[in-house]
C-alpha positions, 0 to 999 in steps of 0.5 A, a space after each residue: 729408577 723409572 719404569 722406562 729406564 728399568 725396561 731399557 736396562 733389561 733390554 740391554 741385559 737381554 742383548 748382552 746375553 746373546 753376545 759371546 763373552 769375548 764380544 762383551 769384553 770388546 763392548 766394555 773396552 769400547 766403553 772405556 775408550 770413549 772416556 779414555 781422554 778425560 784423564 788426559 786433561 790435567 784438571 781431572 788427573 790431578 785430584 787423584 795421584 796415579 789415576 792417569 797412570 792406572 787408566 793408561 795401563 788398564 786401557 792398554 791391557 784391554 786394547 791388547 786383549 781386544 786385538 788379540 795381542 800379547 800383554 804383560 799387564 796382569 788384571 789382578 795387578 790392575 785391580 790392586 791399582 784401582 783399589 789403591 786409588 779409590 779405597 781407604 782402609 779396605 772400604 771405598 772412599 766417600 764419593 768426591 766432588 768436582 773434577 774428582 767425581 768424574 775421575 772416579 767414574 772413569 776409573 770404575 769404567 776401567 775396572 769394569 773393562 779389565 774385569 770383563 776381559 778377566 771373566 772371558 774364560 769362564 763366561 762370567 763377564 755379563 755383569 761387568 760389561 753391563 756395568 761399563 755400558 750403564 756407567 758411560 750412559 750415565 757419564 754422557 748424560 751428566 755432561 749433556 745436562 751440565 754443559 752447553 752444546 759445543 756445536 750449537 743449536 740443533 746438534 744432536 744430544 751426546 745421549 743420542 750419539 752414545 746410543 747409536 754407537 752402542 747399537 752399532 757396537 752391539 750389532 758388530 759384535 753380535 754377529 760373532 765375527 771378530 779380529 782387528 778387521 772388525 774391532 779396529 774400526 770400532 775402536 776408531 769410532 769410539 775414540 772419535 766420541 772420546 774427543 767429543 765427550 772430553 771437549 764438552 766436559 772441559 767447557 764446564 766452569 769448574 774444569 777450566 
């Protein structure tokens, strides 16, 4: 890790330390939303059976919590579903290649987001939120490096779009005012980016 990257990580940790646990869980949910369309593409869902089902359930749980709605989904059951997908004989499986590698990255973000909500009550969700945001940063950076800009020359890099979105999300939840009047517009903005990221990702030759 470069000095600049390490400094950026420390700044993010400091910013998250000033956000309430509920707000951190919202940030993790918004991060997951931005990757939520990847597994709607068959090329990314097929390498791991049940990956799409797990992601939809994890997202539904996180969004329900963010909207302060009742949910029958159990974070411990979701954890078991995640482990069944990414572990073998009690250990994490070897990192796959090709589309499956991207799929596992999305599943990891889903697990971070679920964990962030599970840790709201005791305030112990800062690490999960940090991991979710950093994982999405890395995911978007890889898309930017490996795929051609869909909007042509002069379009802002995806990494810039992600950085701006994260700043705006942090500003919104950092203000301490919650409720759907705050979170719904943030969720809609992250969904718009989810379309952008998905559309760029499927331009990769092996994803077609």
